[in-house]
N, C-alpha and C positions, 0 to 999 in steps of 0.2 A: 817885201810888201807889207805896209804898216797895217796893224790891226785897226779894225773899225772902232770908233769911240763907243764908250759904255752906253751912252743913251741910245745910240742907234741899235745896239744889240738888244737892249731891254725892250725898245719899241718893235723891233722885228719879232722877238719871242712873243710879246703880247698879242701882236696881230696874228700870228700863227695860232696861238692858243684861242683867241676869239673865233678865228675861222674854223677851227676843229670843234669848238663847242657848238657853233651855230650848224654845222653840217650833221654832227651826231645828235643834236637835239631834234632835228627834223627826222632822222632815221629812227632813232630810238623811241622818239615820242609816238610815231605812228605805229611802230611794232608793238609797243606796250598796249596800244589800244585794242589789239586783236582779241584779248579775252573778253572785251565788251561787245565787239561787232561781229564775232565769228559766227554766232548763232543767229544773227539778224539778216546776214547777207545771203544771196542764193547759194553761193559756193559751200556755205556751212563750214564744217570742220576741215574741209579740203582747201580753205582759202589760203593757209600758209604755202601750200604747194604751188598754187598759181602765182603767188608773189615771188617765190624763190626762182621760178623758171623765168618770169619776166625781168627780174633784177639781173640775173645772169645774162640774159640777152642784151639787156641795156649796157652792161660793162663790156659785152663783146664788141660794141662799136668802138670803144676806146682802144681795145686790144687790136683790132684789125687796123686802125689808123697808125697805131705804134709799129706794128709789124710791116706795114707798107712803107713807113718812113724809114724803117731800118733796112728793109731789103731793096728798096728803090730811093736811095738818098736824093737823087736829082729830081725825080718825079714826085717824091712824097710831099714836097713843099706846095704842090698845086692842089692837094686834096683839100676840100673845104672842112678842115678839122674843127672849125668853130661850130659849124652846123651839126656834125656828128657828136661833139662833146655836148651841145645844147640838148640834143634828143636824148642822149644816154643819161645826162644828169636830170633831165625831166622825168625819165622813168625812175631814177633813184629817189627823187623827191616824192613821186606819187606812189611808188611801190617800194617800200624800204627793205633793205637787206638785213639779215641778222647781224647783230653786232659782234661777229666773231672773226673778223679779218684781223691780220697783223697791225701793229701800231702803224697809223698813218694811211690805212686803207690800201686798196688795190693799186691806186694811181702812184703811191709812193714807190712801190716796187718797180714801176715802169720808168722812173725818173733817170735822167742821163746826168752823170757827174762830169765835171770839167777835167781835162787832161792834168791840170795842175794839181787837182785833188788826188788823182790816182797816182801821181809820181810820190806824193808824200805819204802814201799808205805804209803801214807796217807790213810784215809777213802775213800773208793770207792765211786764215784758218783752213781754207779749202785745200791747202798743200797736202799731198798725199804723204803718209808715213812712209819711211824708207822701204819698208817691207812690201809696200803696195804700189810703189811708183813704177816698178818695172812692168813693162808690157803696155803702158798707156800710150795714147796717140801723141807723137811729137809734134811740136809746133814752135815757131819763132816767137809767138806771143805767150808769155808765161801764164797770163790770166786765162787765155783760151785753153792752155794745157790743163789748168786747174778745173775750169768749167766742165771739160769732157772727161774728167777723171771719174773713177768709180765712186769715190766719196761724195762729190758734188752731184752725181747722178742719184745717189741715195737720198741726198738731202732734198733735191728737187721732187723726187717721188714721194718723199715724206710730206713735203709741203702740199703737193697736189691732193694726196689722200686726206690729210686733215682738213683742207678747205672743202673737199667734196663732202665730207661728213658734217662739218660745221656750217657751211653755207648752202648745202643742198639737201642731203638726206635727213638729218635730224630735224631741221626746221619744218620739213614738210609733214612730220608725224608729231610735232609737239603738242598740237591740239588733241590728238588721239591719245597720247600718253598722260596728259595732265587733266583734261576736262572730266573724265570719269570720277576724278577726286574732288571736283568742284572748281568753280570760278576762282576761288582764293588760291588754290594750288597752282593753277595756270598763271595767274597774276604774279604770284611770288616767284614762279620758275622763270617767267620772263624778265622781271625786274632784277632779281638777284643774279640771274645768268648774265645780264648786261653788265652788272656791276663787277662780276667776276673777271670779265675781259680786261678792263684798265688795271685792275689789281694784279692780275698776272703779268701785265706789262711792266708795271712798277717793280714787281718782284724780279723780272728778267733784268732790269737795269741794275739791281743790286747783286743778284747771284745769277750768272748766266752760265748755263750748261753748254759746254762745247764738245762733249762727248757723243758721238753718233750712237753708241750702244745705250748711253743714258737717255738720249732723246727717243730712241726705239722703245726703251722700257717705259718711259712716260706715255708714249703713244698707245702701247698695249693697255696700260692702265685706263687711259681715256676710252679705249675701245670696250673695256669691260663695262664702264658706265653707259656707253652707248648701246651696247647689247642688251643691257637691262631696260633701257628706255624703249629700244625697239620691240622688245618682248612685250612690254606694257602696251604699246601701240597695237601690236598684233592681236592681243587679248581684249582690246577695247570692244564694248564698254563695260566689261566685267574683269578688269585686271586684278591681281591679288591685292588683299587688304583694302579693297575699295570700301568706302564708308567709315574707315578708321583713321584716326590721327597718325598712326604709324605709317600708313600708306601715304598720306600727305607729305609727312617729313621725308620719307625715303625718295619720293619722286622729285621734290624740290631740291634735296641735297644732291641727287644724282645729276640733275641738270646744272647745278652750280659748279659742282666738281668736274664735270665733264666739259663745261665751257672754260673753266679755269685752266684745266691741264692741257687742253688743246690750244688755247690762246698762248700759253707759255711756250709750247713746242714751236708754234708758228713764229713767234717772236725770236726765239733762239735760233731757229733755221734761217730766218730772214737776216739776222745779224751775222751769221756765218757766211751766208752767200754775199752780203754786202762787201766783204773783203775781196770778192772776185772782180770788182769793177763793173763797168758798163754792161758786158755780155751776161754776167751773172745776174744783174738787176733785171735785164730784160727776160732772162729764162725764169727768174722768179716770178715775174709778173704774168708770164704765160702760164706757169704751173698754177698760180692762184686762180686765174680766170677760168682756165680750162677744167681744173678740178671742180671748182664751183658750178660751172655750166653742166659738166657731165653728171655730178651728183643730183643737181635739180632735175635735169631731164629723166634721170634713171628713176626717180621717185614719182614722177608725175603720172605715168600710166597706172601703177598700183594704187596710187592715192586718189586720183580724180577720174579714172576711166573704168578700172576694173573693180574699184571699191574693195580692195583687200582689207582695208582698215574700216571699222564700222563705228558710226557715231551713235551716241545715246539720245534719249529724249527727256525733256524737262518733265518732272512730276510723274515719270513712269519708271517702275522698278523692272528693269530688263535682267537683273541678276538673281532675283528670287530670294533676296535677303530680307 
């Protein structure tokens, strides 16, 4: 099969880049505005929690359609997918998700590749090491065998946990962890955290970690930053070093490093699962969406119903400093 002409490749890549820029400009643009509007709207500092839940529910529509088409191939074509996609994307535009999903967004992980592309793949990185291959479920499909291996299960679990943290748990408390240090700290945390995501993706293109132990180690590092940020949110509105420049630097740096580390892990895991073909891509999409949904739902009651996290008031010193 002849390769497409160079002009066609350039045009295709340009259109994909413009599509991605337009989509992320809307998502990141509205999310970056939260430091300005979070104190003006009735939800107050709990507004990010509402957004996280609604965005996760919006993405769930695409996930359900994908699973229906996968489990019922003959009947899946009759589903009004355009309607479901329109409603879901409408929620995405009105209620932006945090920019911490793997490169290409959740829908990329749900895409289906052609059989020809699968035949030309190299050996999959999901292949079990010789010492771990024994005892796994046998299957006539080698990719299905790899998908149900212990290694791929760990990768999918890691993908679900990281997305639960970055798309549900941490965004719900970002206002509580940053606003005690001022609007500038919140604004810098959102903007620089959003910038850390593509930078981590570019880093993964140059240096990709394919070691499960290494990815788990990076995840633990990210969880250390996440634990610090959650501690600040729990102690809101009087976290440590409030009212000092050191506190602002620490909270902003923690958000940037947390977003960067988790973004790198998600890109690396998604790249490794990519070698498993269609079943692995579908499983990755399910892990991303279910992890994001569970994380957002888990944080909604303590944030917006039981008010475990407390907000501050302008021009009122609640910390006695």
